[in-house]
C-alpha positions in Angstrom: 0.0 0.0 0.0 1.3 3.5 -0.9 2.2 5.7 2.0 -0.2 8.6 2.8 1.0 12.3 3.1 0.8 12.3 6.9 2.7 9.0 7.1 5.6 10.7 5.3 5.4 13.7 7.6 5.5 11.4 10.6 8.4 9.6 9.1 10.3 12.9 8.9 9.2 13.9 12.4 10.6 10.7 14.0 14.1 11.4 12.7 14.3 15.0 14.0 15.7 15.3 17.6 14.1 17.8 20.0 16.1 20.8 21.2 15.5 23.7 23.6 15.3 26.5 21.1 12.4 24.8 19.2 9.4 25.4 21.3 7.1 23.7 18.8 8.4 21.9 15.7 7.0 19.5 13.1 3.3 18.7 13.4 1.4 22.0 13.9 0.4 24.8 11.5 3.6 26.6 12.2 6.8 26.3 14.3 7.6 28.3 17.4 11.2 29.2 17.7 13.2 30.9 20.5 15.4 33.6 19.1 18.2 34.6 21.5 18.3 38.1 22.8 20.7 40.5 20.9 20.6 38.6 17.6 19.2 39.5 14.2 17.4 36.7 12.2 18.8 35.9 8.8 16.4 34.0 6.4 17.3 32.3 3.1 15.3 30.2 0.7 16.2 28.2 -2.4 14.4 25.7 -4.6 15.9 22.7 -6.4 14.1 21.1 -9.4 14.9 17.8 -11.0 16.8 18.2 -14.3 17.6 21.8 -13.5 19.6 21.8 -10.3 20.6 18.1 -10.3 20.9 15.5 -13.1 18.3 12.8 -13.6 19.4 9.8 -11.6 21.1 11.7 -8.8 21.1 9.7 -5.6 18.3 10.8 -3.1 20.9 11.2 -0.3 22.9 13.6 -2.5 19.7 15.6 -3.4 18.9 15.9 0.3 22.5 17.1 1.1 22.5 19.7 -1.8 19.0 21.0 -1.0 20.2 22.1 2.5 23.8 23.0 1.4 22.7 25.6 -1.1 20.7 27.4 1.6 23.4 27.1 4.3 25.7 28.7 1.6 23.5 31.7 1.6 23.7 32.0 5.3 27.5 31.6 5.1 27.7 34.5 2.6 25.9 36.7 5.2 28.4 35.5 7.9 25.4 34.1 9.8 25.3 31.1 12.2 22.7 28.6 11.1 19.9 27.5 13.5 16.8 26.1 11.9 15.3 25.1 8.5 12.0 24.1 6.9 11.6 21.6 4.1 8.9 21.6 1.4 8.8 18.4 -0.8 7.0 17.9 -4.0 7.1 14.2 -4.9 5.7 12.3 -7.9 4.6 9.6 -5.5 4.8 8.8 -1.8 7.9 6.7 -1.7 9.2 6.0 1.8 12.4 4.4 0.7 13.3 7.5 -1.4 12.4 9.7 1.4 14.5 7.8 3.9 17.5 8.1 1.6 16.9 11.8 1.0 16.8 12.4 4.7 20.0 10.5 5.2 21.8 13.2 3.2 19.7 16.2 4.4 19.9 15.4 8.1 23.6 14.4 8.0 24.5 17.9 6.8 22.0 19.4 9.3 23.7 17.6 12.2 27.1 18.7 11.0 26.1 22.4 11.4 23.6 22.2 14.3 20.5 22.9 12.2 17.1 21.8 13.4 14.3 20.8 10.9 11.2 22.5 12.4 8.5 22.1 9.7 7.6 22.3 6.1 5.2 20.8 3.6 4.7 17.7 1.4 2.6 17.6 -1.8 2.3 15.5 -5.0 3.9 16.8 -8.2 7.1 16.9 -10.2 10.2 16.3 -8.0 11.0 19.7 -6.4 12.6 20.6 -3.1 12.3 24.0 -1.4 14.2 24.8 1.8 14.1 27.9 4.0 17.2 28.3 6.3 17.3 30.5 9.4 20.4 31.8 10.9 21.5 34.6 13.3 24.1 37.3 13.5 25.0 40.0 15.9 23.2 43.3 15.1 25.0 45.1 12.3 27.4 42.2 11.6 25.7 40.6 8.6 27.9 40.7 5.5 25.9 42.4 2.7 26.4 42.9 -1.1 26.2 46.7 -0.9 29.4 47.5 1.1 32.2 46.8 -1.4 34.6 49.8 -1.6 37.0 51.0 -4.3 40.4 49.6 -3.5 39.2 46.5 -1.8 40.7 43.2 -2.8 38.5 40.4 -4.2 38.7 36.9 -2.8 37.1 33.4 -3.3 37.1 30.3 -1.2 37.9 26.8 -2.4 38.2 26.1 -6.1 36.0 27.3 -9.0 34.4 25.5 -12.0 34.3 22.0 -10.6 30.5 21.6 -10.4 30.0 23.3 -13.8 32.7 20.9 -15.2 30.7 17.9 -14.0 27.5 19.4 -15.6 29.4 19.9 -18.9 30.5 16.3 -18.8 27.0 15.0 -18.0 25.5 17.0 -20.9 28.1 15.7 -23.3 27.0 12.2 -22.4 30.4 11.0 -21.5 32.1 9.8 -18.3 31.9 12.2 -15.4 35.0 12.7 -13.2 34.2 11.4 -9.7 35.8 14.4 -8.0 34.0 16.9 -10.1 30.7 15.0 -9.7 31.1 15.1 -5.9 31.4 18.8 -6.0 28.2 19.1 -8.0 26.3 16.7 -5.8 27.6 17.7 -2.3 28.8 21.3 -2.2 30.4 22.4 1.0 28.7 25.5 2.6 31.6 27.6 3.8 30.2 28.3 7.3 33.6 27.8 8.7 34.7 31.2 7.3 32.3 33.1 9.6 35.2 34.5 11.7 37.3 35.3 8.7 34.5 37.3 7.2 34.6 39.8 10.0 37.5 41.3 8.0 35.4 41.5 4.8 33.3 44.4 3.5 30.9 42.6 1.1 30.1 39.1 0.0 28.0 36.7 -2.0 28.0 32.9 -2.7 28.9 31.8 -6.2 25.8 30.0 -7.4 25.3 31.4 -10.9 28.9 32.0 -12.0 31.7 34.1 -10.6 31.5 37.1 -12.9 27.7 37.3 -12.6 27.7 37.0 -8.8 30.5 39.4 -8.3 28.6 41.7 -10.7 25.7 41.7 -8.2 28.0 42.9 -5.5 29.4 45.6 -7.8 25.9 46.8 -8.8 24.7 46.9 -5.3 27.8 48.8 -4.1 28.1 51.2 -7.1 31.6 50.0 -8.0 33.4 47.9 -10.6 35.9 45.0 -10.3 38.7 43.4 -12.2 39.7 39.7 -11.7 42.7 37.9 -13.0 42.1 34.6 -14.8 45.4 33.2 -13.7 44.5 33.8 -10.1 41.3 31.7 -10.2 41.8 28.7 -8.0 41.7 25.5 -10.0 41.4 21.9 -8.7 43.6 19.1 -10.1 40.4 17.4 -11.4 39.3 20.3 -13.4 42.8 20.9 -14.8 43.1 17.3 -15.9 39.6 17.2 -17.5 39.5 20.5 -19.5 41.8 22.6 -21.6 42.7 26.1 -20.2 40.2 28.0 -22.3 37.4 25.7 -21.2 38.6 25.9 -17.6 38.3 29.7 -17.7 34.8 29.5 -19.0 33.7 27.1 -16.4 35.4 29.0 -13.6 34.2 32.5 -14.6 30.7 31.7 -15.9 29.8 28.3 -14.5 27.8 27.9 -11.3 26.9 25.5 -8.6 30.2 25.6 -6.7 28.6 27.5 -3.8 32.0 29.0 -2.8 32.1 32.4 -1.3 33.3 35.6 -3.1 34.0 38.6 -0.9 35.8 41.9 -0.8 38.1 43.2 1.9 40.5 46.1 2.5 44.1 45.4 1.4 45.4 45.8 4.9 43.3 42.8 6.0 45.2 40.3 3.8 47.2 38.7 6.6 44.3 38.6 9.1 42.1 37.0 6.4 44.7 34.4 5.5 45.3 33.5 9.1 41.6 33.2 10.0 40.9 31.1 6.9 43.9 28.8 7.7 42.5 28.4 11.2 39.1 27.5 9.7 40.8 25.0 7.4 39.4 26.6 4.2 41.6 27.8 1.3 41.0 31.3 0.0 42.5 33.0 -3.0 42.9 36.7 -3.8 41.7 37.0 -7.4 41.3 40.8 -8.1 40.4 44.2 -7.0 37.4 46.6 -6.7 37.7 49.7 -8.9 35.7 52.8 -9.8 33.1 52.4 -12.4 30.7 49.5 -13.0 30.7 45.9 -14.1 33.3 43.1 -13.8 36.2 42.6 -16.2 38.2 39.3 -16.4 41.8 39.9 -17.5 44.8 37.9 -18.9 48.1 38.6 -17.2 49.1 40.9 -20.0 46.0 43.1 -19.4 43.9 41.8 -22.4 40.3 41.4 -21.4 38.8 37.9 -21.6 35.2 37.9 -22.7 32.9 35.1 -21.7 30.9 33.3 -24.4 27.9 33.5 -22.1 27.1 35.2 -18.8 26.1 33.5 -15.6 23.2 31.2 -15.3 19.7 32.7 -15.6 16.8 30.4 -14.7 14.6 32.0 -17.5 17.2 32.1 -20.2 19.3 29.0 -19.4 
């Protein structure tokens, strides 16, 4: 017999531990949460659709992990500490085995970062997952997009282009490098950089492509930026799988890496590097904020590199 909607909800509820800051969690019309005094609430929401945000055939546990990871990445970009989340599931059918596997990935990442699942929704329809994540910051300490300043240095965490590389291989119908596929399926939200980001002025997570996302920071801040192609951090897997020109396109215009891009004053270089090293996260200085508007990618000789396409746009592809 197929499971009913409320059977699925109960299946989820049984796997979520109780905690003191959740006054009322899964099972009522809404959750009741205890927000600590002296904190601002940070709220982020993202939706993942089958065939758009993950390839057909992706393991349910990986879908669960990614659904939460992309939202925690938004909190990381705001220098927020995660606390709670909600989960809305649209499923073609009530499949308890699929749900259990999905929760294996979702709740593993939630436990890793102390996130409590406090509610959500289930419905029948095409496979789609929507998560809302809630975090907290001290008043005035959230990292925003509109605070970049002329003269700032530009930084990114981790490596760029790996997830886009896996997507390119999948679309080509060939073998997909395991390391690149892992970066696509299980991105790492850079919450460990929260202390380092105290030295930053502005930030964003790289979900739609470096140039496009850094462009959002520049537009919000009323500045421009230059990035050096040779400074973009490259994984060994990406370098082995793609020629340099293709690497540049994936790194500059590809998305789905969910690394952080941020700007900081030049005098903060040493403090940033030390804080990132203590967090165990690699960061790279890739450019600078300038007067003007827009983002330019440059070769070492100063020639501008122009992307064949901009960052990802859900309504243009």
